[in-house]
C-alpha positions as CSV (number, residue, x, y, z in Angstrom):
1,M,43.9,152.6,72.7
2,A,46.7,151.7,70.2
3,P,47.3,148.0,69.7
4,L,50.9,148.2,70.8
5,V,49.9,149.9,74.0
6,E,47.2,147.2,74.6
7,L,49.8,144.5,73.9
8,A,52.3,146.0,76.4
9,L,49.7,146.4,79.1
10,T,48.6,142.8,78.6
11,A,52.2,141.6,78.9
12,V,52.6,143.6,82.1
13,A,49.3,142.0,83.4
14,F,50.7,138.5,82.5
15,I,53.9,139.3,84.5
16,G,51.7,140.4,87.4
17,H,49.5,137.3,87.1
18,F,52.6,135.0,87.5
19,P,53.3,135.9,91.2
20,I,49.6,135.8,92.0
21,A,49.4,132.3,90.4
22,V,52.5,131.2,92.3
23,W,50.9,132.4,95.6
24,L,47.6,130.5,94.8
25,F,49.6,127.4,93.8
26,N,51.4,127.4,97.1
27,R,48.1,128.0,99.0
28,L,46.6,125.0,97.1
29,H,49.3,122.7,98.4
30,A,48.9,124.1,101.9
31,V,45.3,122.9,102.2
32,A,44.0,119.4,102.8
33,L,42.3,118.9,99.5
34,P,42.4,115.6,97.5
35,R,45.3,115.4,95.1
36,R,42.9,115.2,92.1
37,S,41.2,118.5,93.1
38,I,44.5,120.2,93.5
39,K,45.6,119.1,90.0
40,V,42.3,120.4,88.5
41,L,42.8,123.8,90.2
42,E,46.4,123.9,89.0
43,K,45.1,123.6,85.4
44,L,42.6,126.3,86.0
45,L,45.4,128.6,87.0
46,L,47.2,127.9,83.7
47,L,44.0,128.5,81.7
48,T,43.5,131.8,83.6
49,A,47.0,132.9,82.6
50,A,46.3,132.1,79.0
51,G,42.9,133.8,79.2
52,I,44.4,137.1,80.3
53,V,46.6,137.1,77.2
54,A,43.6,136.2,75.0
55,V,41.3,138.9,76.6
56,G,44.0,141.5,76.2
57,C,44.8,140.6,72.6
58,L,41.1,140.4,71.5
59,G,40.1,143.6,73.3
60,F,37.4,142.1,75.6
61,A,38.9,143.7,78.7
62,Q,37.6,147.1,77.6
63,Q,34.0,145.8,77.7
64,N,34.1,143.8,80.9
65,T,34.5,145.5,84.3
66,G,35.5,142.3,86.1
67,W,38.4,141.6,83.7
68,Q,39.5,145.2,83.9
69,A,39.5,145.0,87.7
70,Y,41.7,141.8,87.6
71,L,44.0,143.3,85.0
72,F,44.5,146.3,87.4
73,I,45.3,144.0,90.2
74,C,47.9,142.2,88.0
75,W,49.4,145.6,87.1
76,L,49.8,146.4,90.8
77,A,51.3,143.0,91.4
78,A,53.8,143.5,88.6
79,A,54.7,147.0,89.9
80,A,55.3,145.5,93.4
81,V,57.0,142.2,92.6
82,V,59.3,143.1,89.6
83,P,61.5,145.6,91.5
84,C,61.7,143.2,94.5
85,W,63.0,140.5,92.1
86,L,65.1,142.7,89.8
87,I,67.0,144.9,92.3
88,P,68.5,142.0,94.3
89,K,69.4,140.3,90.9
90,L,71.2,143.5,89.8
91,R,73.0,143.7,93.1
92,E,73.9,140.1,93.2
93,R,77.6,139.3,93.5
94,T,79.5,136.1,93.2
95,P,80.2,134.7,96.7
96,A,83.8,134.7,97.7
97,A,83.7,131.0,98.5
98,L,82.7,130.1,94.9
99,L,85.8,129.6,92.8
100,A,84.2,128.0,89.7
101,N,80.6,127.4,88.5
102,D,79.9,125.5,85.3
103,T,76.5,124.3,84.1
104,T,75.9,121.7,81.4
105,L,72.4,121.0,80.0
106,V,71.6,117.4,79.0
107,D,68.8,116.9,76.5
108,V,67.5,113.4,77.5
109,A,65.2,113.1,74.5
110,Q,68.1,113.9,72.1
111,R,70.4,111.5,73.9
112,L,67.9,108.6,73.8
113,G,66.4,109.4,70.4
114,F,62.8,109.4,71.9
115,R,60.8,111.0,74.7
116,P,60.6,108.8,77.8
117,V,57.2,110.1,78.9
118,H,53.9,108.3,79.7
119,G,50.4,109.7,79.8
120,A,48.6,112.2,77.6
121,E,49.5,115.2,79.9
122,A,53.2,114.5,80.0
123,Q,53.3,113.9,76.2
124,F,51.5,117.2,75.6
125,F,53.9,119.2,77.7
126,A,56.9,117.4,76.2
127,R,55.9,118.6,72.7
128,I,55.7,122.3,73.6
129,P,58.7,124.1,72.0
130,G,61.3,125.3,74.5
131,N,60.0,123.2,77.4
132,E,62.6,121.7,79.8
133,L,60.7,118.7,81.0
134,L,63.4,116.3,79.6
135,R,66.4,118.4,80.3
136,I,68.9,117.8,83.2
137,A,71.0,120.6,84.5
138,V,74.4,119.4,85.7
139,Q,76.1,122.1,87.8
140,R,79.8,121.8,88.8
141,K,80.8,124.1,91.6
142,T,84.1,124.5,93.2
143,L,84.1,126.0,96.7
144,R,86.8,127.3,99.0
145,L,85.8,127.2,102.6
146,P,88.4,128.7,105.0
147,N,87.1,126.8,108.1
148,L,86.8,123.4,106.4
149,P,88.7,120.7,108.3
150,S,91.7,119.5,106.4
151,Q,90.4,115.9,106.3
152,L,87.6,117.1,104.0
153,D,89.8,119.1,101.6
154,G,88.9,118.0,98.1
155,L,85.7,116.2,99.0
156,T,83.3,116.0,96.1
157,I,79.5,115.8,96.7
158,A,76.9,115.0,94.0
159,H,73.6,116.6,95.0
160,I,70.5,115.3,93.3
161,S,67.3,117.2,94.1
162,D,63.5,116.7,93.9
163,L,63.1,113.7,91.6
164,H,59.3,113.5,92.3
165,M,58.7,110.1,90.6
166,T,55.1,110.0,89.4
167,G,55.3,107.5,86.5
168,Q,55.0,110.2,83.9
169,L,58.7,110.1,83.2
170,G,60.1,106.7,82.3
171,R,63.0,104.8,83.8
172,E,65.3,106.0,81.0
173,F,65.1,109.5,82.3
174,Y,66.3,108.6,85.8
175,D,68.9,106.3,84.3
176,C,70.4,109.4,82.6
177,I,70.5,111.2,85.9
178,V,72.3,108.3,87.5
179,D,74.8,108.2,84.6
180,E,75.6,111.9,84.9
181,S,76.2,111.5,88.7
182,N,78.4,108.5,88.3
183,A,80.4,110.3,85.6
184,L,81.4,112.8,88.3
185,S,83.0,110.0,90.5
186,P,81.7,111.7,93.7
187,D,82.9,110.9,97.2
188,L,79.3,111.3,98.5
189,V,75.8,111.3,96.9
190,V,73.1,113.3,98.6
191,I,69.5,113.1,97.4
192,T,67.2,115.8,98.8
193,G,63.6,116.7,98.3
194,D,60.9,114.0,97.6
195,I,62.1,111.0,95.6
196,L,58.6,109.8,94.7
197,E,55.1,111.1,94.9
198,K,53.2,107.9,94.1
199,E,53.7,104.6,95.9
200,R,53.5,102.6,92.6
201,C,56.9,104.1,91.7
202,L,58.6,102.4,94.6
203,P,59.8,99.4,92.4
204,L,61.5,102.0,90.2
205,I,64.0,103.1,92.9
206,K,66.2,100.1,93.2
207,P,67.0,99.5,89.5
208,T,67.7,103.2,88.9
209,L,69.0,104.9,92.1
210,G,70.5,101.6,93.2
211,R,73.2,102.1,90.5
212,L,74.5,105.3,92.0
213,Q,78.2,105.1,92.9
214,A,80.0,107.0,95.6
215,R,83.1,106.2,97.6
216,H,81.7,107.2,101.0
217,G,78.1,106.4,100.6
218,K,74.7,107.7,99.5
219,Q,72.3,109.6,101.7
220,F,68.6,110.2,100.9
221,I,65.0,110.4,102.2
222,L,61.9,109.3,100.3
223,G,59.9,112.2,101.5
224,N,57.7,112.4,104.6
225,H,54.4,111.7,102.7
226,F,52.3,113.4,105.3
227,R,49.1,115.3,104.8
228,G,47.3,117.5,107.3
229,E,44.7,120.0,108.1
230,V,45.2,123.2,110.1
231,W,42.7,125.5,111.6
232,G,42.8,128.2,114.2
233,A,41.8,131.7,115.1
234,E,43.5,135.0,116.0
235,L,42.1,137.9,118.0
236,S,43.6,141.3,118.7
237,V,42.3,144.3,120.5
238,S,43.6,147.8,121.2
239,Y,42.2,150.1,123.8
240,Q,43.1,153.8,124.4
241,A,42.7,154.1,128.2
242,T,43.8,157.7,128.3
243,G,45.5,160.2,126.0
244,W,48.9,158.9,127.3
245,W,48.2,155.2,127.9
246,R,47.4,152.5,125.3
247,L,46.7,148.8,125.9
248,Q,47.0,146.1,123.2
249,G,46.3,142.4,123.5
250,S,46.3,139.4,121.2
251,Y,45.4,135.7,121.4
252,G,46.1,132.9,118.9
253,Y,44.9,129.3,118.7
254,I,46.0,126.7,116.2
255,H,45.1,123.1,115.8
256,K,47.0,120.7,113.5
257,N,46.1,117.2,112.4
258,L,48.7,115.2,110.4
259,W,48.3,111.8,108.8
260,P,50.5,109.6,106.6
261,T,49.4,109.1,102.9
262,S,51.7,106.2,102.2
263,A,53.1,103.0,103.8
264,S,56.5,104.5,103.1
265,A,55.8,107.7,105.1
266,T,58.7,108.9,107.2
267,P,57.8,109.4,110.8
268,S,57.6,113.2,111.4
269,V,56.8,115.3,114.4
270,R,58.4,118.7,113.5
271,E,55.6,119.7,111.2
272,G,53.1,119.6,114.0
273,D,55.3,121.0,116.7
274,D,53.6,124.3,117.4
275,P,52.1,125.8,120.5
276,R,48.3,125.5,120.6
277,N,47.7,128.7,122.6
278,Q,49.6,132.0,122.7
279,F,48.6,135.3,124.1
280,S,50.3,138.7,124.8
281,I,49.3,141.9,126.6
282,Q,51.2,145.2,126.0
283,S,51.0,148.4,127.9
284,I,52.4,151.6,126.3
285,M,52.7,154.8,128.3
286,D,53.8,158.3,127.2
287,L,54.9,159.9,130.5
288,P,55.8,163.5,131.3
289,A,59.2,165.0,130.4
290,H,59.3,162.8,127.2
291,F,59.6,159.5,129.0
292,Q,58.1,156.3,127.8
293,F,57.3,153.2,129.8
294,D,56.3,150.0,127.9
295,M,55.6,146.5,129.3
296,T,54.8,143.4,127.3
297,A,53.7,140.1,128.9
298,R,53.3,136.9,126.9
299,Y,52.4,133.3,127.4
300,V,53.3,130.4,125.0
301,D,51.7,126.9,125.4
302,T,53.6,123.6,125.5
303,L,55.2,122.0,122.5
304,P,54.5,118.3,122.1
305,S,57.6,116.7,120.5
306,P,60.3,117.3,121.6
307,S,58.5,118.2,124.8
308,V,59.0,121.9,125.8
309,P,57.0,123.2,128.7
310,S,54.8,126.3,128.5
311,Y,56.3,129.6,129.7
312,F,55.2,133.0,130.8
313,T,57.5,136.0,130.8
314,F,57.5,139.8,130.3
315,D,59.7,142.6,128.9
316,V,60.1,146.1,130.2
317,R,61.3,149.2,128.3
318,I,62.1,152.7,129.7
319,A,63.0,155.4,127.2
320,K,63.8,159.1,127.2
321,Q,63.5,161.4,124.1
322,F,66.0,164.2,123.5
323,K,65.0,165.8,120.2
324,N,66.5,163.5,117.6
325,L,67.9,161.1,120.1
326,E,66.2,158.3,122.1
327,F,67.9,156.5,125.0
328,S,66.3,153.4,126.3
329,I,66.9,150.5,128.7
330,V,65.2,147.2,128.0
331,G,64.8,144.2,130.2
332,Q,63.9,140.9,128.5
333,N,62.5,137.6,129.9
334,L,62.3,139.0,133.4
335,F,59.9,136.6,135.0
336,E,62.5,133.8,135.4
337,D,66.2,133.4,135.3
338,R,65.9,131.3,132.1
339,H,63.3,129.2,130.2
340,P,63.3,126.9,127.2
341,E,61.5,127.7,124.0
342,F,62.4,124.9,121.6
343,G,64.6,121.8,121.2
344,A,65.1,118.5,123.0
345,A,65.9,118.7,126.7
346,S,69.3,117.1,126.3
347,S,70.7,119.6,123.7
348,R,68.6,122.8,123.9
349,Q,69.9,126.2,125.1
350,E,67.6,128.1,127.3
351,I,66.7,131.8,126.9
352,Q,68.2,133.8,129.7
353,R,67.0,137.0,131.4
354,G,68.8,140.0,130.0
355,V,69.1,143.7,130.1
356,Y,70.6,146.0,127.4
357,G,70.7,149.7,126.5
358,K,70.0,151.3,123.1
359,V,70.6,154.7,121.5
360,V,68.6,155.7,118.4
361,C,69.3,158.8,116.3
362,R,66.6,159.9,113.9
363,F,67.5,162.4,111.1
């Protein structure tokens, strides 16, 4: 195979490896592994990405079936993911509410004259050409919102996101962020995402973020600092009772255990607010004269906090086929007049019984 063709295929494989690595990265952070283990596995992902390039460039892939199989998987991933990313980008249009959008990149190392990083890992990545570890993106957006109350006309908000203090970036870096925010003279400062990841960085908050200035206040949350483990099971069955009658059933069980990892943990209940048991049974009948009669019954267990009682209900659908047309009447949540599915008792809206008709044309 020509070297240029091999290089092109390797580049496509690397592109395909990226979404696979991102998926694995997200899965790593969804399991209850020690932080040290997660960090080691993250580095293995980076080494694997580099290994794919090396294998392709050196030609080892032609001699190893395992590598060839993985490269093929990466090519499939690239073929599936790139169009899903590229097409929406090409069709993207500027929202009507966005009047102006300006971005300024601040090179913290250039401003300070040195790299405010600590630790061998951070110093290594800070030296890689083109890295953005020490760059701050300041985006200025002007929005026109037709339904905005007149009292809020002209309100300016400084939004600071995901600081993730670990001790690898020095105080000087966060001082630059604060200086950029204060230079905007905002009415309100909002800090979203985790402020810190390690408790030893708590003393860093007051001398840095304590300097933030805003006319109407500063809103933030340190991060919930919870870890957890989740396990469960799902079972589904399908039974063809006759040529015209099919039955389907499913059952799901989930168990969650959450615990705080820091004394600064924010009390949280939403992450664990899921029904432990759920099941559904569906009957699908193809009747004479092109009629269909379907019925689905389902049960959902209680939610712990805010407390929502369990409920059972069922839906019914009757349909008639006329060549390319389908007319149907559907009844939903027929067991009771109404029932709650989520939210606190004082503010939630209950799901009501309902009936509607539908016409579908297939061509």
